[in-house]
C-alpha positions as CSV (number, residue, x, y, z in Angstrom):
1,M,-98.3,-141.0,4.7
2,P,-99.4,-143.5,7.4
3,S,-96.6,-144.9,9.5
4,I,-95.7,-148.6,9.6
5,A,-93.2,-150.4,11.9
6,V,-91.5,-153.6,11.0
7,V,-91.1,-155.6,14.2
8,I,-89.0,-158.7,14.5
9,L,-89.3,-160.8,17.6
10,N,-85.9,-162.5,18.2
11,Y,-85.0,-165.4,20.3
12,N,-81.5,-166.8,19.9
13,G,-81.5,-165.9,16.3
14,Q,-78.2,-164.1,15.7
15,D,-77.5,-166.2,12.7
16,F,-80.8,-165.2,11.1
17,L,-80.2,-161.5,12.1
18,Q,-76.8,-161.5,10.4
19,R,-78.2,-163.0,7.3
20,F,-81.5,-161.2,6.8
21,L,-81.6,-158.0,8.9
22,P,-79.4,-155.9,6.6
23,D,-81.9,-156.3,3.7
24,V,-84.9,-155.7,6.1
25,V,-83.3,-152.4,7.1
26,A,-82.3,-151.4,3.6
27,Y,-85.6,-152.4,1.9
28,S,-87.9,-151.0,4.6
29,S,-86.5,-147.5,4.6
30,P,-87.8,-144.9,5.6
31,H,-90.0,-146.9,7.9
32,E,-89.1,-147.9,11.4
33,V,-87.5,-151.3,12.0
34,V,-87.6,-152.7,15.6
35,V,-86.1,-155.8,17.0
36,A,-87.7,-157.1,20.2
37,D,-85.4,-159.6,21.9
38,N,-87.3,-162.3,23.8
39,A,-84.7,-162.9,26.5
40,S,-82.1,-164.5,24.2
41,T,-79.3,-166.4,25.7
42,D,-77.0,-166.1,22.7
43,S,-75.1,-163.0,21.7
44,S,-78.0,-161.5,19.6
45,V,-78.2,-158.3,21.7
46,A,-74.5,-157.6,21.6
47,Y,-74.5,-158.2,17.9
48,L,-77.4,-155.8,17.3
49,R,-75.9,-153.1,19.5
50,E,-72.6,-153.3,17.6
51,H,-73.8,-153.6,14.0
52,F,-77.3,-152.0,14.0
53,P,-77.2,-149.1,16.4
54,Q,-79.6,-147.2,14.2
55,I,-82.5,-149.6,14.8
56,R,-84.7,-149.6,17.9
57,L,-84.0,-152.5,20.3
58,I,-86.6,-153.6,22.8
59,L,-85.4,-156.0,25.6
60,L,-88.0,-158.3,27.1
61,E,-87.4,-159.6,30.5
62,H,-88.4,-163.2,29.8
63,N,-89.4,-165.5,26.9
64,G,-93.2,-165.6,27.0
65,G,-93.3,-167.1,23.5
66,Y,-94.4,-165.5,20.2
67,S,-97.7,-164.1,21.5
68,E,-96.7,-162.5,24.7
69,G,-93.4,-161.3,23.2
70,Y,-95.2,-159.4,20.4
71,N,-97.9,-158.0,22.8
72,Q,-95.2,-156.6,25.1
73,A,-93.2,-155.2,22.2
74,L,-96.1,-153.6,20.2
75,A,-97.4,-151.9,23.3
76,Q,-94.2,-149.8,23.3
77,I,-94.5,-148.8,19.6
78,T,-96.5,-145.9,18.2
79,S,-97.4,-146.6,14.6
80,D,-100.5,-146.8,12.4
81,Y,-99.6,-150.3,11.2
82,Y,-97.4,-153.1,12.4
83,V,-95.6,-155.8,10.4
84,L,-94.9,-158.9,12.5
85,L,-91.9,-160.4,10.8
86,N,-90.1,-163.5,11.6
87,S,-86.3,-163.2,11.9
88,D,-85.8,-166.0,9.3
89,V,-87.4,-164.0,6.5
90,A,-85.8,-162.4,3.4
91,V,-87.7,-159.4,2.2
92,T,-87.5,-157.9,-1.3
93,P,-87.1,-154.3,-2.6
94,H,-90.2,-152.1,-2.1
95,W,-92.1,-154.8,-0.3
96,L,-93.8,-152.4,2.1
97,E,-95.2,-150.0,-0.5
98,P,-98.0,-152.3,-1.8
99,I,-99.0,-153.1,1.7
100,L,-99.4,-149.5,2.7
101,Q,-101.2,-148.7,-0.5
102,Y,-103.6,-151.6,0.0
103,F,-104.4,-150.6,3.5
104,T,-105.1,-147.0,2.4
105,E,-107.4,-148.1,-0.4
106,N,-109.2,-150.8,1.7
107,P,-110.0,-149.4,5.1
108,T,-112.0,-152.4,6.3
109,V,-109.0,-154.7,5.8
110,I,-107.4,-155.1,9.2
111,A,-104.7,-157.6,8.4
112,L,-102.7,-158.5,5.3
113,Q,-100.3,-161.3,4.3
114,P,-97.8,-161.0,1.4
115,K,-96.9,-163.9,-0.9
116,I,-94.6,-166.2,1.0
117,R,-92.2,-168.4,-0.9
118,A,-89.7,-170.9,0.4
119,F,-86.2,-169.5,1.0
120,H,-84.5,-172.8,0.2
121,K,-86.8,-173.5,-2.8
122,P,-87.7,-170.1,-4.1
123,T,-89.8,-171.3,-7.0
124,H,-92.3,-172.8,-4.5
125,F,-94.6,-171.5,-1.9
126,E,-93.6,-171.9,1.8
127,Y,-95.4,-174.1,4.3
128,A,-96.3,-171.4,6.8
129,G,-98.6,-169.1,4.9
130,A,-98.0,-169.6,1.2
131,A,-100.7,-167.6,-0.6
132,G,-103.0,-167.1,2.4
133,G,-104.6,-169.4,4.9
134,F,-107.9,-171.1,5.3
135,L,-109.7,-173.3,7.8
136,D,-111.9,-176.3,6.9
137,K,-115.3,-177.2,8.5
138,W,-113.6,-179.2,11.3
139,G,-111.0,-176.5,12.1
140,Y,-107.9,-177.8,10.2
141,P,-105.8,-175.0,8.7
142,F,-104.3,-175.1,5.2
143,C,-103.2,-172.6,2.5
144,R,-103.5,-171.6,-1.1
145,G,-100.4,-173.2,-2.3
146,R,-99.9,-175.6,0.6
147,V,-102.3,-178.4,1.7
148,F,-100.8,-180.5,4.6
149,E,-97.3,-181.4,3.4
150,A,-97.8,-180.7,-0.3
151,T,-96.5,-177.3,-1.4
152,E,-97.0,-176.0,-4.9
153,E,-94.7,-174.3,-7.4
154,D,-95.6,-170.6,-7.8
155,T,-96.5,-170.2,-11.4
156,G,-98.7,-167.1,-10.8
157,Q,-101.8,-169.2,-10.2
158,Y,-102.5,-167.3,-6.9
159,D,-101.7,-163.8,-8.0
160,D,-105.1,-162.3,-7.1
161,A,-105.6,-160.2,-4.0
162,L,-108.6,-161.6,-2.1
163,P,-110.0,-162.4,1.4
164,V,-108.4,-165.3,3.3
165,F,-109.3,-166.7,6.7
166,W,-105.8,-166.1,8.2
167,A,-102.6,-164.3,7.6
168,S,-99.4,-166.1,8.5
169,G,-97.5,-165.1,11.6
170,A,-94.3,-165.4,9.5
171,C,-95.2,-162.0,8.1
172,M,-98.5,-160.3,9.1
173,A,-99.3,-156.7,8.5
174,V,-102.0,-155.4,10.9
175,Q,-103.8,-152.2,11.8
176,A,-102.4,-151.1,15.1
177,K,-105.7,-149.7,16.5
178,A,-107.5,-152.9,15.8
179,Y,-104.7,-155.0,17.2
180,K,-105.0,-153.2,20.5
181,T,-108.8,-153.2,20.5
182,L,-108.8,-156.9,20.0
183,Q,-106.1,-157.3,22.8
184,G,-103.6,-158.7,20.3
185,L,-102.4,-162.3,20.3
186,D,-103.4,-164.7,22.9
187,A,-100.4,-165.2,25.2
188,D,-101.8,-168.5,26.5
189,F,-101.2,-170.1,23.0
190,F,-97.4,-169.4,23.6
191,A,-96.7,-170.2,19.9
192,H,-98.5,-171.6,16.9
193,M,-102.0,-170.8,15.6
194,E,-102.2,-167.6,17.6
195,E,-102.3,-165.6,14.4
196,I,-105.3,-167.7,13.2
197,D,-107.1,-166.9,16.5
198,L,-106.4,-163.2,16.0
199,C,-107.6,-163.3,12.4
200,W,-110.8,-165.1,13.4
201,R,-111.5,-162.4,15.9
202,I,-110.8,-159.8,13.2
203,W,-113.5,-161.4,11.0
204,R,-115.9,-161.8,13.9
205,S,-115.6,-158.2,14.9
206,G,-116.5,-157.0,11.4
207,G,-113.0,-156.6,9.9
208,K,-111.3,-158.4,7.0
209,V,-108.1,-160.3,6.3
210,H,-106.6,-160.3,2.8
211,Y,-103.8,-161.8,0.8
212,L,-101.6,-159.5,-1.3
213,P,-99.5,-161.1,-4.0
214,N,-97.5,-158.1,-5.2
215,S,-95.5,-158.0,-2.0
216,V,-93.2,-161.0,-1.9
217,I,-91.0,-162.4,0.9
218,Y,-89.0,-165.7,1.4
219,H,-89.2,-167.7,4.6
220,V,-86.8,-170.3,5.9
221,G,-89.3,-171.8,8.4
222,G,-88.7,-173.7,11.6
223,G,-86.3,-171.1,12.9
224,T,-87.5,-171.7,16.5
225,L,-89.1,-175.1,16.5
226,A,-88.3,-177.5,13.7
227,Q,-91.2,-179.2,11.8
228,G,-90.2,-182.5,13.3
229,N,-90.2,-181.4,16.9
230,P,-92.8,-183.1,19.1
231,R,-93.2,-179.8,21.0
232,K,-94.5,-178.3,17.7
233,T,-97.0,-181.2,17.4
234,Y,-98.2,-180.6,20.9
235,L,-98.8,-176.9,20.4
236,N,-100.5,-177.3,17.1
237,F,-103.0,-179.9,18.4
238,R,-103.7,-178.2,21.7
239,N,-103.9,-174.7,20.2
240,N,-106.2,-175.8,17.4
241,L,-108.7,-177.2,19.9
242,A,-108.4,-173.9,21.9
243,L,-108.9,-171.9,18.7
244,L,-112.3,-173.6,18.1
245,T,-113.3,-173.3,21.7
246,K,-112.6,-169.6,21.8
247,N,-114.4,-168.7,18.6
248,L,-117.4,-170.9,18.1
249,P,-120.8,-170.7,19.7
250,I,-121.4,-173.7,22.0
251,Y,-124.0,-175.4,19.7
252,A,-121.4,-175.5,16.9
253,L,-118.5,-176.4,19.1
254,R,-119.9,-179.6,20.5
255,S,-120.2,-181.4,17.2
256,K,-116.8,-180.2,16.0
257,L,-115.0,-181.4,19.1
258,I,-116.6,-184.9,18.7
259,V,-115.5,-185.2,15.1
260,R,-112.1,-183.8,15.9
261,F,-111.6,-186.4,18.6
262,W,-111.9,-189.2,16.0
263,L,-109.9,-187.5,13.3
264,D,-107.1,-186.6,15.7
265,G,-107.2,-190.2,16.9
266,L,-106.5,-191.3,13.3
267,A,-103.6,-188.9,13.2
268,T,-102.3,-190.4,16.4
269,M,-102.5,-193.9,15.0
270,R,-100.7,-192.7,11.8
271,F,-97.9,-191.4,14.0
272,V,-97.7,-194.8,15.7
273,G,-97.7,-196.6,12.3
274,K,-94.8,-194.5,11.2
275,G,-92.9,-195.2,14.4
276,Q,-93.2,-191.6,15.5
277,L,-94.2,-192.4,19.1
278,S,-93.0,-189.0,20.5
279,H,-95.5,-187.3,18.2
280,A,-98.3,-189.7,19.1
281,N,-97.6,-189.0,22.8
282,A,-97.6,-185.2,22.0
283,V,-101.2,-185.5,20.6
284,V,-102.3,-187.4,23.7
285,K,-100.6,-184.8,25.9
286,A,-102.3,-182.0,24.0
287,Y,-105.7,-183.5,24.5
288,W,-105.1,-184.1,28.2
289,H,-104.0,-180.6,28.8
290,F,-106.8,-179.0,26.7
291,Y,-109.6,-180.9,28.3
292,S,-108.2,-180.4,31.8
293,R,-108.5,-176.6,31.2
294,F,-111.6,-176.6,28.9
295,R,-113.4,-174.1,31.1
296,F,-110.4,-171.8,31.0
297,W,-110.4,-171.8,27.2
298,R,-114.1,-171.5,27.0
299,K,-114.2,-168.4,29.2
300,K,-112.2,-166.7,26.4
301,Y,-115.1,-166.8,24.1
302,Q,-116.1,-163.3,23.1
303,L,-119.2,-161.8,21.7
304,F,-118.6,-158.7,19.6
305,A,-121.0,-155.7,19.4
306,H,-121.4,-156.3,15.6
307,E,-120.9,-160.0,15.5
308,T,-120.5,-161.0,11.9
309,D,-118.5,-164.2,11.2
310,N,-118.0,-163.8,7.5
311,A,-114.6,-165.6,7.6
312,P,-114.1,-167.7,4.4
313,I,-114.3,-171.3,5.9
314,Y,-113.9,-174.2,3.5
315,P,-117.2,-176.1,3.8
316,K,-115.7,-179.6,3.5
317,S,-113.2,-181.8,5.2
318,I,-109.7,-181.1,4.0
319,V,-108.6,-184.4,5.6
320,W,-111.1,-186.3,3.4
321,Q,-110.2,-184.3,0.3
322,Y,-106.5,-184.8,0.8
323,Y,-106.2,-188.4,2.0
324,A,-109.3,-190.1,0.6
325,R,-109.8,-188.2,-2.7
326,G,-106.2,-187.4,-3.4
327,K,-106.7,-183.7,-3.9
328,K,-103.3,-182.3,-3.1
329,L,-103.6,-178.9,-4.7
330,F,-105.7,-176.0,-3.5
331,S,-107.0,-175.4,-7.0
332,Q,-108.5,-178.9,-6.9
333,L,-110.7,-178.0,-3.9
334,Q,-112.6,-175.2,-5.6
């Protein structure tokens, strides 16, 4: 049987560990569970040593964010597959079995995402991943089951396993060999959209990313940065521009950055109109920092030996479909 390691990156998340780690350990057996502590300042480490001496604990010297933290931790783990699991996730019995079976039966699939429901509203999909992620023609991410702020009730409408553009960082299973070959997550993203960048590189290198509905988890969300935090807004806008710059050929990048400037300008004005000036300032700051380091981001563009960008990109504007045409459900976009 191939080996799989469930790896939780923790930062000041003792409350989540107390609540969710017992089931992760119980429902992941006999597979390895690892907690990598990202230089927490709470009592997480003491709690783990006292209550979970049986699990492996990796102590990182400083908080380098989601990307660097996972890269450092996974470099110390020998396994055929990794599951990158947020600390605020409730898993279900036998959740790993379909993941391992799917990987075994589909060797070209490099990354998988289970179905992600909302912990506090378990009948509905959760914001960060839902039933698999996509990207529109201008680079805006959305999900089956979640378009912008509109999340759908799970009535079985997305119970088919299929290719998706990206798997959520809340719970991503990935082939260890490919993760290392592609140099893992980009530490310069710090947090947010680094999993989309990795998935795009997977597609461009000839691999595939799939969604798997018969493995189900429940995600709290916002465990590190709340949805209303301007820092989250800054990282989302800056990293989204970096994502495009890293993965598109220059002829395609130019037009997308021009259109994005105007669309993100509208988003900024929307923040102003709602009185959310801190978020408007975060968008301006994101643009300033991105363009001041444009060459830095562009140097990260990679050509792969067997370049084949078959990633399933939505060929229209999700902004136009959602706000102008009122299409709030993924099923309405087909």
